[in-house]
BALOLUM-338362 format. One record per residue (C-alpha): residue number from 1; residue in one letter; x, y, z. Coordinates in steps of 0.25 Angstrom, whole numbers, plus 5000, padded with zeros to 4 digits. Layout:
<atoms>
> i; aa; x; y; z
> NUM; A; X; Y; Z
...
</atoms>
This chain:
<atoms>
> i; aa; x; y; z
> 1; M; 4940; 5036; 5081
> 2; Y; 4935; 5027; 5070
> 3; T; 4928; 5027; 5057
> 4; Y; 4925; 5016; 5047
> 5; D; 4926; 5011; 5033
> 6; I; 4914; 5004; 5026
> 7; L; 4919; 4991; 5019
> 8; K; 4912; 4981; 5010
> 9; N; 4900; 4972; 5016
> 10; S; 4896; 4983; 5026
> 11; K; 4909; 4981; 5034
> 12; V; 4915; 4993; 5041
> 13; K; 4930; 4994; 5045
> 14; I; 4931; 5003; 5057
> 15; R; 4944; 5011; 5057
> 16; P; 4951; 5022; 5065
> 17; I; 4949; 5036; 5060
> 18; T; 4960; 5042; 5052
> 19; M; 4963; 5056; 5049
> 20; A; 4956; 5055; 5035
> 21; D; 4943; 5051; 5043
> 22; Y; 4943; 5064; 5051
> 23; E; 4934; 5071; 5041
> 24; E; 4924; 5060; 5040
> 25; N; 4915; 5054; 5050
> 26; Y; 4921; 5046; 5062
> 27; F; 4917; 5040; 5075
> 28; D; 4923; 5042; 5089
> 29; K; 4919; 5029; 5094
> 30; L; 4921; 5015; 5087
> 31; E; 4909; 5010; 5095
> 32; I; 4899; 5020; 5088
> 33; L; 4905; 5017; 5075
> 34; T; 4904; 5002; 5076
> 35; K; 4889; 5003; 5081
> 36; Q; 4885; 5012; 5070
> 37; L; 4892; 5003; 5059
> 38; N; 4886; 4991; 5065
> 39; D; 4872; 4997; 5066
> 40; E; 4873; 5000; 5051
> 41; G; 4876; 4986; 5048
> 42; Y; 4891; 4987; 5045
> 43; T; 4901; 4976; 5050
> 44; I; 4913; 4982; 5057
> 45; V; 4927; 4976; 5053
> 46; S; 4941; 4977; 5059
> 47; D; 4953; 4982; 5051
> 48; I; 4957; 4967; 5051
> 49; Q; 4944; 4962; 5046
> 50; Y; 4944; 4973; 5035
> 51; A; 4958; 4968; 5031
> 52; K; 4953; 4954; 5031
> 53; D; 4941; 4957; 5023
> 54; I; 4950; 4964; 5012
> 55; L; 4959; 4952; 5011
> 56; K; 4947; 4942; 5011
> 57; N; 4941; 4950; 4999
> 58; E; 4954; 4949; 4992
> 59; G; 4954; 4934; 4993
> 60; Y; 4963; 4932; 5006
> 61; F; 4959; 4922; 5017
> 62; V; 4959; 4929; 5030
> 63; D; 4950; 4921; 5039
> 64; N; 4962; 4914; 5046
> 65; L; 4973; 4925; 5050
> 66; W; 4983; 4923; 5060
> 67; H; 4987; 4934; 5070
> 68; I; 5000; 4936; 5078
> 69; S; 4991; 4933; 5091
> 70; D; 4989; 4919; 5086
> 71; V; 5004; 4917; 5088
> 72; Q; 5006; 4926; 5100
> 73; Q; 4995; 4918; 5108
> 74; I; 5004; 4906; 5108
> 75; Y; 5018; 4912; 5107
> 76; D; 5024; 4925; 5114
> 77; C; 5030; 4933; 5102
> 78; T; 5029; 4947; 5096
> 79; D; 5019; 4951; 5085
> 80; E; 5031; 4950; 5075
> 81; K; 5035; 4936; 5079
> 82; A; 5020; 4931; 5079
> 83; Q; 5019; 4938; 5065
> 84; E; 5032; 4930; 5060
> 85; V; 5027; 4917; 5066
> 86; L; 5014; 4919; 5059
> 87; F; 5021; 4922; 5046
> 88; N; 5030; 4910; 5046
> 89; A; 5019; 4901; 5051
> 90; L; 5009; 4905; 5040
> 91; T; 5018; 4907; 5028
> 92; C; 5026; 4894; 5030
> 93; E; 5025; 4884; 5018
> 94; W; 5018; 4873; 5026
> 95; V; 5006; 4882; 5029
> 96; G; 5005; 4886; 5015
> 97; Q; 5005; 4872; 5010
> 98; E; 4995; 4868; 5021
> 99; V; 4985; 4879; 5017
> 100; F; 4986; 4875; 5002
> 101; S; 4983; 4860; 5007
> 102; S; 4971; 4865; 5015
> 103; I; 4966; 4873; 5003
> 104; D; 4967; 4860; 4995
> 105; I; 4959; 4852; 5005
> 106; Q; 4948; 4863; 5006
> 107; F; 4947; 4863; 4991
> 108; N; 4945; 4848; 4992
> 109; N; 4935; 4849; 5003
> 110; L; 4927; 4859; 4996
> 111; K; 4928; 4851; 4983
> 112; I; 4933; 4862; 4975
> 113; N; 4942; 4859; 4963
</atoms>
């Protein structure tokens, strides 16, 4: 069973029913809930999109995220090893330097002082 939370900008996050929800209205079928909310003009967002929206509103860049599946589509490894590979690859000093260099280039391209 599912219920929803209304977010900002007419967005809705669908979530499973918790014990606290049992005294409130809830829906037995996700399809019915989704259709009703779409008909009312809401945009349905996943938990991941909701988390990304929160981070973006706080100033974080979240439009390019890496996932363990990006590693596992090339290498046969566990989730934990894929996470370790991503951590090491994305936090190395060289990557940080390249990102800051690219930021400088973009400021120059956009003619921002």
